[in-house]
C-alpha positions in Angstrom: -0.2 0.0 0.0 1.3 3.4 -0.8 0.8 4.8 2.4 3.6 2.8 3.9 7.5 2.3 3.5 9.5 -0.6 3.8 12.4 1.1 5.9 13.5 4.6 7.5 15.8 6.8 6.7 17.5 10.0 7.8 14.6 12.1 7.6 12.2 9.9 9.2 10.0 11.3 12.1 9.4 9.2 15.1 6.0 9.8 16.1 5.2 9.0 20.1 2.1 7.8 21.1 0.9 9.4 24.1 -2.2 9.3 26.5 -4.1 12.1 28.4 -2.5 10.0 31.2 0.9 9.9 30.1 1.8 12.9 28.6 3.3 14.7 31.6 5.2 11.6 32.0 6.7 11.6 28.6 7.3 15.6 29.2 9.6 15.1 32.3 11.8 12.8 29.9 12.1 14.9 26.8 14.1 18.0 26.1 13.2 21.6 28.4 12.6 23.0 24.9 10.0 20.4 24.2 8.2 20.3 27.2 7.8 24.2 26.9 6.4 23.8 23.4 4.0 21.5 24.5 3.0 23.9 27.2 3.2 26.8 25.1 1.0 24.6 22.5 -1.9 23.4 25.2 -1.4 20.3 23.8 -4.4 17.8 25.5 -3.2 14.4 24.0 -6.9 14.2 22.5 -7.3 10.8 20.7 -6.6 11.3 17.3 -4.5 14.8 17.7 -1.4 15.3 16.5 1.6 17.8 17.4 4.5 18.2 15.6 7.9 18.9 17.9 10.5 21.4 16.1 13.7 20.6 15.3 16.3 21.7 18.1 19.0 21.5 15.9 20.1 17.9 17.4 17.5 16.5 15.3 20.5 14.8 12.8 19.3 16.9 9.9 15.5 16.6 10.1 13.5 19.6 9.9 11.3 18.0 13.3 12.2 16.3 16.4 9.3 14.4 16.0 5.2 14.8 16.8 3.0 13.2 19.6 0.0 11.4 18.5 -2.9 11.1 21.2 -4.0 7.6 21.5 -6.5 6.1 24.0 -4.1 3.1 25.1 -2.1 0.7 23.5 -5.3 -1.1 21.5 -6.4 2.2 19.9 -6.7 1.9 16.3 -8.8 5.1 15.1 -6.0 7.4 16.6 -3.1 6.6 14.0 -6.2 7.0 11.5 -6.5 10.7 12.6 -2.4 11.1 12.4 -2.4 9.7 8.8 -4.9 12.1 7.6 -3.8 15.3 9.3 0.6 14.8 9.3 1.9 16.6 6.5 3.9 15.1 4.0 6.7 13.1 5.3 8.5 9.4 6.1 7.2 8.3 10.0 7.8 5.5 12.2 6.8 4.7 15.7 9.1 5.1 18.7 9.6 3.0 21.1 7.8 0.1 19.9 7.3 -2.7 22.6 4.3 -4.5 21.5 3.6 -6.3 18.1 -0.5 -5.6 18.5 0.3 -2.3 19.3 2.3 -1.6 16.1 -0.1 -3.7 14.2 -2.6 -1.5 15.4 -1.0 1.6 14.7 -0.1 0.1 10.8 -4.2 -0.4 10.7 -5.4 2.6 11.3 -2.7 4.2 9.8 -3.7 2.5 6.3 -7.6 3.5 7.2 -6.9 7.0 8.0 -5.1 7.1 4.3 -8.7 6.5 2.5 -10.4 8.3 0.4 -13.1 8.1 -1.7 -11.9 10.4 -5.3 -14.1 8.7 -8.3 -15.7 11.9 -8.6 -13.6 14.5 -7.5 -10.3 15.5 -7.0 -9.0 15.4 -3.5 -5.1 16.6 -1.8 -3.8 12.7 -1.3 -2.7 12.1 2.1 1.2 11.9 1.5 2.6 10.7 5.1 4.0 7.7 4.6 4.2 5.3 7.7 7.6 2.6 8.1 6.2 -0.7 8.6 6.4 -1.1 12.5 8.5 -4.1 13.5 6.8 -7.5 13.5 3.6 -6.5 12.0 2.4 -9.0 9.8 2.1 -6.7 6.3 0.0 -9.4 4.5 -2.8 -9.5 6.5 -2.9 -6.0 7.9 -3.0 -4.9 3.4 -5.4 -7.8 3.5 -7.9 -6.3 5.8 -7.0 -2.9 4.3 -7.8 -3.5 1.2 -11.3 -5.2 2.2 -12.5 -2.2 3.9 -11.2 0.2 1.1 -13.3 -2.2 -1.4 -16.2 -2.1 1.3 -16.3 1.6 2.2 -15.8 2.0 -2.1 -18.7 0.0 -2.9 -20.9 1.7 -0.4 -20.0 5.5 -1.4 -20.6 5.0 -5.4 -24.0 6.3 -6.1 -26.3 4.3 -7.3 -26.3 5.2 -10.7 -22.8 3.8 -11.4 -23.3 0.9 -8.7 -26.6 -1.1 -9.8 -27.0 -5.0 -9.8 -25.0 -5.3 -12.8 -21.9 -3.4 -11.6 -22.1 -4.8 -8.5 -22.1 -8.4 -9.9 -18.9 -6.7 -12.2 -17.0 -6.3 -8.6 -17.7 -9.6 -7.8 -16.1 -10.8 -10.7 -13.4 -8.5 -10.8 -12.9 -9.9 -7.1 -12.8 -13.4 -7.7 -10.7 -12.9 -11.1 -7.7 -11.6 -8.4 -7.8 -14.6 -6.7 -9.0 -17.8 -9.1 -12.5 -17.6 -7.6 -15.6 -18.6 -9.8 -18.7 -16.4 -10.2 -22.3 -17.5 -11.3 -24.5 -15.5 -12.1 -28.3 -16.0 -12.5 -30.2 -13.3 -13.7 -34.0 -12.3 -14.5 -36.3 -14.7 -15.3 -33.9 -17.1 -14.7 -34.4 -16.4 -11.6 -37.9 -17.9 -11.6 -36.8 -21.1 -13.2 -33.9 -21.4 -11.0 -36.5 -21.4 -8.5 -35.3 -17.9 -6.6 -39.0 -16.6 -6.7 -39.1 -13.8 -4.2 -35.7 -12.4 -5.4 -37.1 -11.8 -8.7 -40.5 -10.7 -7.2 -38.7 -7.7 -5.5 -36.2 -6.5 -8.0 -38.1 -7.6 -11.4 -40.1 -3.5 -11.1 -36.8 -2.0 -12.2 -35.0 -1.7 -15.5 -31.9 -3.1 -14.3 -32.6 -7.1 -14.3 -32.4 -8.8 -10.9 -29.3 -11.5 -10.3 -28.2 -13.7 -7.7 -24.4 -13.5 -7.5 -23.3 -16.9 -6.7 -19.3 -16.4 -5.9 -17.1 -19.4 -4.9 -13.2 -20.1 -4.4 -11.3 -22.2 -1.8 -10.6 -25.9 -2.1 -14.0 -28.2 -2.3 -12.6 -30.3 0.7 -12.7 -27.3 2.9 -14.5 -26.4 5.3 -17.3 -24.5 3.9 -18.3 -21.3 4.6 -21.0 -19.1 3.6 -21.6 -15.4 3.3 -24.7 -14.0 2.1 -24.9 -10.3 2.0 -28.1 -7.9 0.9 -27.6 -6.1 -2.2 -30.5 -4.0 -2.8 -28.7 -1.5 -4.9 -31.2 1.5 -4.6 -34.6 1.3 -2.2 -36.9 3.6 -3.0 -39.4 1.5 -0.9 -41.3 0.0 -3.7 -45.2 1.2 -3.8 -45.0 1.4 0.2 -42.6 4.4 -1.1 -40.2 6.0 1.3 -40.4 9.6 2.1 -37.2 12.1 0.4 -35.5 12.2 4.1 -35.8 8.1 4.2 -34.4 7.5 0.5 -31.7 9.9 0.4 -29.1 7.5 2.1 -30.4 4.7 0.0 -27.6 3.7 -2.4 -25.9 2.3 0.8 -28.6 -0.4 1.2 -26.5 -2.7 -0.7 -24.0 -2.1 2.1 -24.3 -5.8 3.4 -23.4 -7.3 0.0 -20.1 -4.6 0.5 -19.4 -5.8 3.7 -19.2 -9.7 2.3 -17.4 -8.8 -0.7 -14.8 -6.8 1.5 -14.7 -10.3 4.1 -14.3 -12.1 1.4 -11.4 -10.2 -0.3 -9.7 -10.6 3.2 -10.1 -14.1 3.2 -8.8 -14.8 -0.1 -6.2 -12.5 0.4 -4.8 -14.6 3.4 -5.7 -17.5 1.5 -7.5 -19.1 4.4 -8.2 -23.1 4.8 -11.9 -22.5 4.1 -14.0 -23.5 1.0 -16.0 -20.3 0.4 -19.5 -18.9 -0.8 -20.8 -15.6 -1.1 -24.3 -15.3 -1.9 -25.9 -11.6 -3.0 -29.2 -10.9 -4.1 -28.7 -7.8 -6.3 -31.5 -6.2 -7.1 -33.2 -2.3 -7.1 -36.6 -2.0 -5.6 -38.2 0.1 -7.8 -41.6 1.6 -8.5 -43.5 0.5 -11.9 -46.2 -1.5 -13.1 -44.7 -4.6 -12.8 -43.9 -3.5 -9.0 -45.1 -5.9 -6.0 -48.0 -5.2 -4.3 -49.0 -4.4 -0.4 -50.4 -8.0 0.3 -49.3 -9.7 -2.5 -48.4 -13.5 -1.7 -45.3 -14.5 -2.8 -43.4 -18.1 -3.1 -40.0 -18.6 -1.9 -37.5 -21.7 -2.7 -38.3 -22.9 0.5 -41.8 -23.1 -0.2 -43.0 -21.1 2.4 -45.5 -18.6 1.4 -45.2 -14.9 2.5 -47.5 -12.3 2.6 -46.2 -8.6 1.6 -47.2 -6.6 4.4 -45.1 -3.9 3.3 -42.8 -3.2 0.3 -40.4 -1.6 2.5 -39.4 -4.5 4.0 -38.2 -6.5 0.8 -34.4 -6.9 2.0 -35.6 -9.7 4.1 -37.4 -11.3 1.1 -34.3 -11.4 -0.8 -32.3 -12.6 1.6 -35.0 -15.6 2.4 -33.8 -17.0 -0.8 -30.2 -16.9 -0.8 -29.8 -18.3 2.5 -32.1 -20.9 1.5 -29.9 -21.6 -0.9 -26.8 -21.3 1.6 -28.7 -24.1 3.6 -28.7 -26.5 0.9 -25.0 -27.1 0.5 -24.7 -28.0 4.5 -21.7 -24.9 5.0 -20.1 -25.5 8.4 -21.2 -21.8 9.0 -23.4 -19.1 7.8 -22.7 -15.6 8.2 -25.1 -12.6 6.7 -24.7 -8.6 6.4 -27.9 -6.4 5.8 -28.8 -3.0 6.2 -31.8 -4.7 7.2 -33.8 -2.4 9.9 -34.2 1.0 11.6 -35.1 -0.4 14.5 -31.2 -1.9 15.1 -30.4 1.6 14.5 -33.0 2.6 17.4 -31.5 -0.3 19.6 -27.6 -0.4 19.5 -26.8 3.3 17.2 -25.1 3.7 14.0 -21.7 2.7 15.4 -22.1 -1.1 15.7 -23.8 -3.6 14.2 -26.7 -5.7 16.0 -25.8 -9.0 15.8 -28.9 -12.6 16.1 -27.3 -15.9 16.5 -29.0 -19.3 16.8 -25.9 -20.6 18.3 -24.0 -20.0 21.0 -20.4 -20.9 20.5 -20.6 -18.6 17.2 -22.3 -15.8 19.1 -19.6 -16.0 21.7 -16.6 -16.2 19.5 -17.5 -13.3 17.5 -18.8 -10.9 20.6 -15.2 -11.9 21.4 -13.3 -10.9 19.0 -15.4 -8.0 17.8 -14.0 -6.3 21.4 -10.5 -7.9 20.5 -10.4 -5.5 17.1 -12.2 -2.9 18.5 -14.9 -3.4 15.9 -18.0 -3.2 18.0 -20.7 -5.8 17.8 -23.7 -6.2 20.3 -25.5 -9.4 20.6 -29.9 -9.2 20.2 -32.1 -12.1 21.5 -33.6 -14.2 18.6 -37.0 -14.1 21.2 -38.9 -16.4 19.6 -42.5 -15.4 20.7 -42.0 -12.9 18.9 -42.6 -15.1 15.7 -46.1 -14.3 16.6 -46.0 -11.0 15.3 -45.1 -12.5 11.8 -48.5 -14.6 11.3 -50.9 -13.9 8.3 -54.4 -14.9 7.7 -53.1 -15.4 4.1 -49.9 -17.4 3.9 -47.9 -19.0 5.8 -46.0 -15.9 7.4 -45.7 -12.1 6.9 -42.9 -10.0 5.9 -43.1 -7.6 9.0 -44.5 -7.6 12.6 -48.2 -6.6 13.1 -46.9 -4.4 15.8 -44.6 -1.2 16.2 -42.1 -2.7 18.3 -38.9 -5.1 18.2 -38.4 -4.6 14.6 -34.7 -6.0 14.4 -36.0 -8.9 16.2 -38.7 -9.7 14.2 -36.9 -8.9 11.0 -34.5 -11.5 12.3 -37.2 -14.2 13.1 -38.5 -14.1 9.1 -34.3 -15.2 8.4 -34.2 -17.5 10.7 -37.6 -19.4 9.2 -34.7 -20.0 6.4 -32.0 -21.4 8.6 -32.6 -24.7 10.3 -31.4 -24.6 14.0 -28.3 -27.4 13.7 -27.1 -24.7 11.2 -24.4 -22.3 12.7 -25.9 -18.9 11.9 -24.9 -15.3 13.1 -27.1 -12.3 11.3 -25.7 -8.8 11.2 -28.3 -5.9 10.9 -25.7 -2.9 10.3 -25.6 0.8 9.6 -22.8 0.6 7.1 -22.5 4.4 7.1 -20.3 7.2 9.3 -22.6 9.4 10.0 -19.9 12.2 10.7 -16.1 12.2 10.4 -13.9 10.9 12.5 -10.4 10.0 13.1 -10.0 7.0 10.4 -13.7 6.7 9.5 -14.9 9.4 6.9 -18.0 10.2 6.5 -19.7 7.8 4.0 -19.7 3.8 3.4 -17.8 2.1 6.3 -17.1 -1.7 7.0 -19.1 -2.7 10.1 -18.2 -6.4 11.9 -16.3 -7.8 9.1 -12.8 -7.5 10.9 -14.1 -8.9 13.8 -15.9 -11.9 11.5 -12.4 -12.1 9.8 -10.6 -12.5 13.1 -13.0 -15.2 14.3 -12.5 -16.9 10.6 -8.8 -16.7 11.4 -8.5 -18.5 14.0 -10.8 -21.5 13.4 -9.4 -21.9 9.9 -6.2 -20.2 9.6 
């Protein structure tokens, strides 16, 4: 990656990570002129904030003696992203490295802070370069960063340039890079191959719906299947969204972006799995062919579903994809989706809500989420709420019959298509940063996939 250098040179500037609590001790060990400079600047070591330390004649020809980087602690990732995006052009190195883990987090944060989405406007590139910290697994760190870049790029691309076809091409490009394969089921072929709900949701658009099916890895390796919601734009259908509700709907394929980013990490690091990625890619549009409220849809599983609301379309396309995933009897299934506003009310925009039918899988995910600073919060698959999905006309409705527990009822709907003996976790996420923060620019975001990758790497690495 362009934001890294292999080795230091004579002009490399040392970076000194400090916290609000350790700043005072660091100043006691520094030169008086440096301590006076820091004091005069009013620097408080706020996370992500940097302070350049002017050369004092003893810096060996360097223009700077170094720079302070405010961090929350050794486990901090994001403050290093803030440093990458604010430091001036130059080569930098983390000073006084004592732990490989801290160096790894610094490198990853630096990479994520160097990200820019520049497809549609000229930007000022970040020109601060970090010398790879000692002991860092460069291949793994690069794979994670590139997977997140891919995820962010896909979400940030407007729907005019990221429809079902373009999303399919992104999957093909990724597969070609790692010698994987992609199979596509498009348009009316979805009916012939028994994906009726994917077809029903996407048929109103001029851009044909499709199921993207990517496979990679040794045939006899443990089977891991990722499913991502690929609604490339969501008008809400005939239950039309408001203008405010529709504004960010280019990100409604955020689940697909997550699984492609995660797949990129898995393939780039060569995890010992047989990977399958399933993405139902559609636009939920309005036309004379659009599905209607109270229509009854068939499913790949054979259940019938009454459409209580055409704006609850993501669970419909996911249901057919999950049914296909189960047919291959994988060791585990992970699905990612920008599914419900109720999940955002419950856990906010910074973390994914997780539902799982498997205690071991759920525990592993939560442990790695904490370890990777990639927050995930488990919500219950509360089976008594299944009654809220009952329909007088069909086997079930696609929405609950009460305005409560919306994230749970959506997860329970999906759970109908995954048997209890298949380890499965569902992630309901925002996939978007609402503001600019260190290492996390406003726009598309990867959520939960660093944790998922760490969990999979521990199991299959």
